C-alpha positions in Angstrom: 20.3 -2.4 41.6 22.5 -4.2 39.6 25.4 -6.6 41.5 28.3 -6.2 40.0 28.8 -9.8 39.1 25.4 -9.4 37.3 27.1 -6.5 35.3 28.9 -8.1 32.5 25.7 -10.1 31.3 23.7 -7.1 31.7 25.8 -5.0 29.1 25.9 -8.0 26.9 22.0 -8.6 26.7 21.9 -4.3 26.2 24.6 -4.3 23.4 22.8 -7.5 21.8 19.6 -5.7 21.8 21.1 -2.6 20.4 22.5 -4.9 17.4 19.1 -6.8 16.9 17.3 -3.4 16.4 20.6 -2.2 13.9 20.1 -5.5 11.9 16.3 -5.0 11.8 16.7 -1.5 10.1 19.5 -2.6 8.1 17.6 -5.1 6.8 13.9 -2.9 6.4 16.7 -0.1 4.3 18.2 -2.4 2.3 14.5 -3.8 1.1 14.1 -0.1 -0.3 15.8 1.6 -3.2 17.0 0.3 -6.1 17.3 -3.6 -5.3 18.3 -4.9 -8.8 19.4 -3.2 -12.3 20.2 0.1 -13.1 17.3 2.7 -11.5 18.9 5.8 -13.1 19.2 5.1 -17.0 18.3 1.7 -17.4 16.0 -1.0 -16.6 15.7 -1.9 -12.7 13.4 -2.4 -9.8 13.0 0.6 -7.5 10.9 -0.2 -3.9 9.3 2.9 -2.1 7.5 3.6 0.9 5.1 6.3 -0.2 2.7 8.0 2.7 0.1 5.5 1.1 2.1 2.3 1.3 4.9 0.6 -0.5 5.1 0.9 -4.2 7.1 -2.0 -6.3 8.3 -0.7 -10.0 10.2 -3.1 -12.6 10.5 -1.4 -15.6 12.6 0.9 -17.6 14.3 4.5 -16.0 15.4 7.6 -17.4 16.9 10.0 -15.6 15.9 8.3 -12.5 12.2 8.4 -13.7 9.7 5.8 -14.7 10.2 5.6 -18.5 9.6 3.3 -21.2 8.1 0.0 -20.1 7.1 -0.8 -16.7 4.5 -2.3 -14.2 4.0 -0.6 -10.6 2.5 -2.6 -7.9 1.2 -0.1 -5.3 0.6 -2.1 -2.6 -0.5 0.2 -0.1 -3.5 1.0 -2.5 -4.0 -2.2 -4.0 -3.6 -1.5 -7.5 -1.7 -2.5 -10.6 -0.4 -0.3 -13.7 1.5 -2.3 -16.7 2.4 -0.3 -19.8 3.8 2.9 -21.0 5.6 5.6 -18.8 6.5 9.2 -19.7 8.8 11.2 -16.9 7.2 9.2 -14.4 3.6 9.4 -15.1 1.5 7.0 -16.9 1.5 7.9 -20.7 0.8 5.8 -23.6 -0.9 2.5 -23.5 -1.3 0.6 -20.3 -3.3 -1.9 -18.2 -4.7 -1.0 -15.0 -6.6 -2.9 -11.9 -7.4 -2.5 -8.4 -8.5 -4.2 -5.8 -12.3 -4.9 -6.6 -11.0 -6.0 -10.0 -12.2 -2.8 -11.9 -9.9 -2.9 -15.0 -9.2 -0.3 -17.5 -7.0 -1.1 -20.7 -6.2 2.0 -23.3 -4.7 5.3 -23.7 -3.0 7.3 -20.7 -1.7 10.8 -20.7 -0.5 12.7 -18.1 -1.0 9.8 -15.7 -4.7 9.9 -16.0 -7.1 8.1 -18.8 -7.3 10.2 -21.4 -8.1 9.0 -25.3 -9.8 5.6 -26.5 -9.9 2.9 -23.9 -12.3 0.4 -22.1 -13.5 0.2 -18.5 -14.4 -3.1 -16.8 -16.3 -3.2 -13.8 -15.8 -6.0 -10.7 -14.7 -8.9 -13.4 -15.3 -12.3 -11.3 -11.9 -14.5 -10.8 -9.7 -11.5 -12.9 -6.0 -12.8 -12.9 -3.4 -10.9 -14.6 -3.5 -11.4 -18.8 -5.9 -14.3 -18.2 -8.4 -13.0 -20.5 -8.2 -10.4 -23.9 -9.5 -7.4 -24.1 -12.6 -8.5 -26.9 -13.2 -11.4 -24.4 -13.9 -9.0 -21.6 -15.9 -6.7 -23.9 -18.6 -9.6 -24.8 -18.3 -11.1 -21.3 -18.5 -7.9 -18.4 -20.1 -4.8 -17.8 -17.8 -2.2 -19.5 -17.7 1.0 -21.1 -15.4 1.1 -24.2 -14.8 4.3 -26.3 -13.3 7.9 -25.1 -12.3 9.2 -22.3 -10.9 12.7 -21.0 -9.2 13.2 -17.5 -10.5 10.0 -16.5 -13.8 10.3 -17.3 -16.5 9.2 -20.1 -16.6 12.2 -22.6 -17.3 11.7 -26.3 -18.5 8.6 -28.3 -18.8 5.5 -26.7 -20.3 2.3 -26.1 -21.7 1.2 -22.6 -22.3 -2.5 -22.0 -24.5 -3.8 -19.4 -24.1 -7.5 -17.8 -27.4 -9.0 -19.6 -26.1 -7.7 -23.1 -28.0 -4.4 -23.7 -25.8 -1.8 -25.2 -26.3 1.9 -25.1 -24.2 3.7 -28.1 -23.9 7.3 -28.0 -22.1 10.7 -26.7 -20.9 10.9 -23.5 -20.0 13.6 -21.0 -18.7 13.7 -17.4 -19.6 9.9 -17.0 -23.1 10.4 -18.4 -25.1 9.5 -21.4 -25.0 13.2 -23.2 -26.4 13.8 -26.9 -27.8 11.7 -29.2 -27.6 7.7 -29.0 -29.5 4.4 -29.3 -29.9 1.4 -26.7 -29.5 -2.1 -28.4 -31.4 -4.6 -26.7 -30.7 -8.7 -26.4 -33.7 -8.8 -28.5 -32.9 -7.2 -31.6 -34.7 -4.2 -30.9 -33.2 -0.9 -31.3 -34.4 2.4 -29.4 -33.0 5.9 -30.3 -32.3 8.6 -27.2 -31.5 11.4 -26.6 -29.8 12.4 -23.0 -28.7 15.7 -21.2 -26.1 14.8 -18.4 -28.5 11.6 -17.9 -31.9 13.0 -18.1 -33.9 12.0 -21.3 -34.6 14.4 -23.6 -36.7 12.0 -26.1 
């Protein structure tokens, strides 16, 4: 039981705790939403909490959607996209990289890799804007060529870490059709594949 002479102290403690909780909630809410600029029709910074974690977008908006140039950092899933947007989706040329330092530089359509682009795998000591696309093509394991809905499809070149290349046709991320290997010794080996199974 609370004694009468302790009652004011008890009320003060409850009130102070309630105010502290309210302030913490207010600060948390202040960190979300449009924190700078115009996030409706202009340029600004928008912070959201999604089911997979926090996102921070800095760039252009039209009708409240990402549209134009912008950079989205998905802190929850640990990836970043910097490039062109259309009606809230990645569309146009852009750069994407993830927590494993896999990097894509190229064309996007409808939020997926579509068109010409380059996919680089596990780039050591990756830092944003540290290397040009040409440097990455000559010094990392990568695929450069045509994409359709996030997979290798059409003509493309795959380079292994040792410098060996395969130049040819692709489908569903597999060698499919005619092509040839370029070995570091200078030898050329012509091949034909059906979904990575060698025909000749």
